[in-house]
C-alpha atoms as one frame of an Amber mdcrd trajectory, in Angstrom:
protein
  17.732  21.113  18.902  17.830  20.837  15.120  15.177  22.705  13.167  13.284
  19.692  11.848  10.639  21.688  10.013  12.836  23.809   7.795  12.479  21.509
   4.800   8.686  21.970   4.518   6.895  25.205   3.700   6.393  27.350   6.771
   3.330  26.236   8.671   0.636  28.874   8.415  -0.876  29.696  11.814  -4.537
  28.799  12.191  -7.152  30.697  14.123  -6.597  31.047  17.870  -7.652  28.001
  19.920 -10.707  29.688  21.403 -11.994  30.352  17.884 -11.634  26.759  16.752
 -14.109  24.027  17.499 -12.636  20.876  19.007 -12.407  17.952  16.626 -15.351
  16.005  18.050 -17.585  18.981  18.834 -17.019  20.490  15.396 -17.751  17.132
  13.812 -21.086  16.853  15.607 -22.203  20.024  13.918 -21.444  18.443  10.562
 -18.564  20.774   9.734 -16.406  18.726   7.352 -13.326  20.889   7.860 -13.481
  21.519  11.613 -10.760  18.946  12.240  -8.535  20.476   9.589  -8.876  23.895
  11.202  -8.135  22.389  14.598  -4.998  20.718  13.207  -3.706  23.927  11.636
  -4.251  25.797  14.911  -1.760  23.463  16.628   2.027  23.350  16.537   3.208
  20.334  14.482   6.224  19.709  16.709   4.801  20.437  20.156   1.319  18.990
  19.460   2.268  16.120  17.159   0.492  13.495  19.297  -2.854  15.288  19.103
  -2.485  16.087  15.404  -1.725  12.495  14.456  -4.583  11.212  16.631  -7.056
  13.511  14.859  -5.644  12.878  11.393  -5.459   9.082  11.626  -8.403   8.483
  13.953 -10.993  10.927  12.584  -9.938  12.215   9.174  -8.289   9.266   7.396
  -8.753   6.076   9.451  -9.381   3.783   6.485  -6.520   5.289   4.501  -4.046
   4.967   7.367  -4.921   1.299   7.845  -4.579   0.484   4.141  -1.370   2.499
   3.812   0.247   0.786   6.796  -0.754  -2.629   5.469   1.139  -1.902   2.273
   3.953  -0.227   4.246   4.570  -3.460   6.175   4.349  -5.378   2.902   6.983
  -2.995   1.533   9.470  -3.745   4.286   9.505  -7.422   3.290  11.303  -6.417
   0.065  14.529  -6.114   2.100  16.186  -9.565   2.294  17.632  -9.039   5.781
  14.137  -8.228   7.085  12.351 -11.062   5.293  15.080 -13.545   6.328  14.524
 -12.688   9.989  10.755 -13.041   9.638  11.171 -16.375   7.863  13.454 -17.578
  10.663  10.871 -16.765  13.350   8.172 -18.715  11.518   5.541 -16.244  12.695
   4.234 -15.457   9.230   3.936 -19.105   8.330   2.141 -20.143  11.534   0.005
 -17.138  12.499   0.188 -14.233  10.036  -3.124 -12.727  11.180  -1.967 -12.519
  14.791   1.323 -10.911  13.854  -0.510  -8.352  11.743  -3.038  -7.593  14.496
  -0.345  -7.291  17.165   1.586  -4.761  15.087  -1.521  -2.759  14.152  -2.858
  -2.584  17.705   0.467  -1.724  19.329   0.903   1.193  16.931  -2.730   2.231
  17.458  -2.161   2.255  21.227   0.701   4.717  20.783  -1.355   7.001  18.536
  -4.595   6.902  20.521  -3.129   7.324  23.997   0.298   8.873  23.309   3.654
   7.166  23.682   4.256   8.662  27.152   0.842   7.706  28.566   0.608   4.617
  30.814  -0.867   2.537  27.969   1.632   3.984  25.514   4.604   3.109  27.720
   3.176  -0.368  28.191   2.843  -0.786  24.421   6.425   0.398  23.908   7.673
  -2.122  26.462   5.976  -4.857  24.449   7.458  -3.576  21.178  10.952  -3.392
  22.659  10.600  -6.832  24.260   9.549  -8.404  20.954  12.353  -6.723  19.002
  14.886  -7.520  21.726  14.566 -11.220  20.983  16.288 -10.808  17.626  19.454
  -9.309  16.188  17.999  -6.493  14.065  20.294  -3.946  12.484  19.798  -0.287
  13.345  19.478   0.561   9.643  16.655  -1.945   9.184  14.917  -0.476  12.241
  15.360   3.047  10.868  13.935   1.932   7.542  10.857   0.213   8.979  10.150
   3.271  11.128  10.365   5.509   8.056   7.579   3.568   6.339   5.188   4.477
   9.167   5.796   8.144   8.359   6.002   8.351   4.605   3.850   5.538   3.215
   0.615   6.949   4.711   1.603  10.411   3.493   2.105   9.122  -0.051  -1.100
   7.067   0.046  -3.253   9.969   1.264  -1.630  12.308  -1.257  -2.986   9.987
  -3.964  -6.237   8.698  -2.498  -7.252  10.893   0.444 -10.549  12.802   0.445
  -8.585  16.016   1.034  -4.887  16.893   0.856  -2.826  16.492   4.000  -1.662
  19.723   5.586   2.002  20.424   6.247   1.087  20.218   9.939  -0.027  16.604
   9.469   3.105  15.628   7.556   5.416  17.186  10.103   3.422  15.787  13.026
   3.862  12.250  11.657   7.595  12.852  11.364   7.915  14.198  14.912   5.668
  11.489  16.351   7.519   8.513  14.914  10.910  10.116  15.510   9.952  10.287
  19.194   8.744   6.683  19.118  11.995   5.613  17.445  14.050   7.331  20.134
  12.091   5.424  22.788  12.795   2.199  20.902  16.515   2.902  21.038  16.845
   3.504  17.287  19.961   5.563  16.646  20.797   8.200  14.031  17.215   9.000
  13.021  17.581  11.802  10.445  16.965  15.205  11.984  14.733  16.612   9.228
  11.658  15.506   7.312  13.424  15.695   3.946  16.520  13.984   5.322  14.508
  11.027   6.568  12.587  10.798   3.301  15.885  10.791   1.384  17.210   8.029
   3.657  14.123   5.914   2.933  14.433   6.326  -0.820  18.147   5.555  -0.816
  17.667   2.526   1.417  15.058   1.092  -0.924  17.232   1.741  -3.970  20.145
  -0.083  -2.343  18.338  -2.923  -0.550  15.272  -3.851  -2.589  16.424  -7.008
  -4.343  14.928 -10.435  -4.897  15.441 -13.208  -2.385  13.616 -16.470  -1.697
  12.649 -15.236   1.767  11.159 -12.092   0.245   9.036 -14.333  -1.958   7.996
 -16.576   0.934   7.020 -13.753   3.323   5.391 -11.842   0.472   3.280 -14.888
  -0.414   2.169 -15.384   3.196   1.204 -11.709   3.342  -0.624 -11.880   0.024
  -2.548 -14.930   1.266  -3.432 -13.015   4.432  -4.774 -10.040   2.474  -6.804
 -12.363   0.250  -8.327 -14.125   3.266 -10.093 -10.906   4.293 -12.353 -10.808
   1.215 -15.018 -13.196  -0.105 -13.841 -12.909  -3.719 -11.816 -15.782  -5.242
  -8.155 -15.651  -4.244  -6.952 -15.330  -7.846  -8.991 -12.170  -8.334  -8.070
 -10.612  -4.982  -4.389 -11.434  -5.433  -4.293  -9.691  -8.783  -5.984  -6.632
  -7.298  -3.410  -6.491  -4.478  -0.492  -6.967  -6.873  -1.816  -4.158  -9.066
  -1.126  -1.800  -6.142   2.568  -2.737  -5.842   5.167  -0.665  -7.672   7.795
  -2.153  -9.981  10.631  -2.331  -7.377   8.335  -4.213  -4.983   7.194  -6.664
  -7.643  10.796  -7.350  -8.637  11.933  -7.835  -5.032   9.132 -10.347  -4.399
   9.385 -12.003  -7.802   5.679 -11.349  -8.380   4.389 -10.820 -11.938   3.407
  -7.318 -13.073  -0.308  -6.851 -13.634  -1.948  -5.479 -16.792  -1.967  -1.712
 -17.053  -5.772  -1.664 -17.271  -6.049  -3.409 -13.903  -3.631  -0.997 -12.223
  -5.528   1.967 -13.643  -8.847   0.483 -12.535  -7.607  -0.001  -8.966  -6.276
   3.550  -8.748  -9.448   4.984 -10.266 -11.610   3.069  -7.780  -9.654   4.511
  -4.858  -9.971   8.049  -6.210 -13.722   7.567  -6.697 -13.949   6.386  -3.097
 -12.231   9.617  -1.998 -14.848  11.654  -3.874 -17.620   9.813  -2.007 -15.928
  10.154   1.404 -15.589  13.898   0.846 -19.390  14.126   0.819 -19.910  12.118
   4.006 -20.468  13.702   7.413 -17.372  13.895   9.610 -16.546  10.983  11.872
 -17.699  11.395  15.473 -15.640   8.636  17.091 -11.970   7.830  16.430 -11.135
   4.569  14.679  -7.931   3.327  16.278  -7.806   0.504  18.835 -11.573   0.042
  18.502 -11.422  -1.341  14.953 -14.350  -3.797  14.729 -12.568  -5.819  12.037
  -9.796  -6.954  14.357  -9.715 -10.733  14.099  -7.267 -11.847  16.784  -8.571
  -9.714  19.658 -12.292  -9.157  19.023 -13.638  -6.398  21.199 -10.182  -5.006
  22.007  -9.449  -3.046  24.158 -12.189  -4.363  26.516 -10.591  -6.884  28.830
  -7.148  -6.520  27.277  -4.020  -4.539  27.997  -1.170  -3.708  25.628   0.926
  -6.240  27.560  -1.387  -8.987  26.268  -0.396  -8.214  22.682   2.386 -10.176
  21.070   2.079 -13.039  23.543   2.472 -16.545  22.059
């Protein structure tokens, strides 16, 4: 097996397991860094499922959701991806459902593990949905890479604490394992190799197309529908978060520098407030109360119900 961790600093061992409070128990005592200590006591390759569940469900649930929203948005900058989505008509007819299906299927894998009964059921749904279309392996590899690196980059900028190397490596190992179970071939064997693939793919494939613009507009409209503010104001706020290559690939106008700086400052101020809050006691994964397509999920639903017409 390739040494997939050699391109990050050596993971420092944490305290022995019997000296570390469990994530929930430590949180109940109000210890803000109990989860971090638990994470660093684990092995990022062997225990990647547990690490990602703690990191995304307890430590950074809001950040993971926002980062993955923009990660999906990012994939629509590739014309071959946006052309396929335009052909299906899903974004035009029911963008909220497509978003919720994707978010919940990924949350099932993180919360329960990809080899659990619910995780295997979710993977069968994912593979069934993808099997309907002719998707290139490179596009699949690229989309998978955004699930690893976009949250890492987001939390590096806006998280209430820095991610540990354990959390970065765990995300890499987790989604590499998911990709293998999806039949994705030639997933890079190291963290830095996969990150380099992502950057090169974007440099080569981010280019304007009419389908990019169409899918990007549907997605922008979806984001704006979640907030009571006027669409013009919300749209500008969303666009201020997109980098120059994304704006060019969508054909969206750049926003004033003051607006971009304001948005970034607001997110950093939020991180300062979150740092002072008590730790989360319950994970925020499939039980997101803001889900619009499947209210109350997972009560009365199974992963197999997701993605159905």
